[in-house]
C-alpha positions, 0 to 999 in steps of 0.5 A: 284451076282449082289451087286446092282439091275439091271435099270428097262426099261421106257413106257415114252420118246416119245412126237408126233409133234403138228399138229397146227388144228383148224380154221385158217379164222374167219367169216368176213375175207377176203380170197383169192382163195385156203387159208386154212380155217380149219384144222381138223382131221374128219369133224367137219366143213363141205364145203359150197359154194366155199369152198372144203374139202382135203384128210385130211379134211382141208376146203380151199376157191375156191373162195375170199370172205367172211369167214361165219360160219353158225348154222350148222358147214358149212363154205362158202365163199361169193364173194366180191362185184366188185372184180375178185373173184366174176367173177371167181364164177359166170363163173365156 
């Protein structure tokens, strides 16, 4: 017989890598086309005007301009007057 008890196994020892989710650009800040505005799991924030929804539910700018958050958690981008971003939105 063994004169020492066997060592038990543990259920700990694992951890997942950080996902860096959240708002990346806040209201009133300028963004360029393609900039990530929000990284999220699920659609906590909805895509508004000039904002696209990615495969992983990330929100990104479809045009350059100022970010706007509405009270219903809808995120939009208002094109800056006189910028080339506004011309692209009007043409498309």
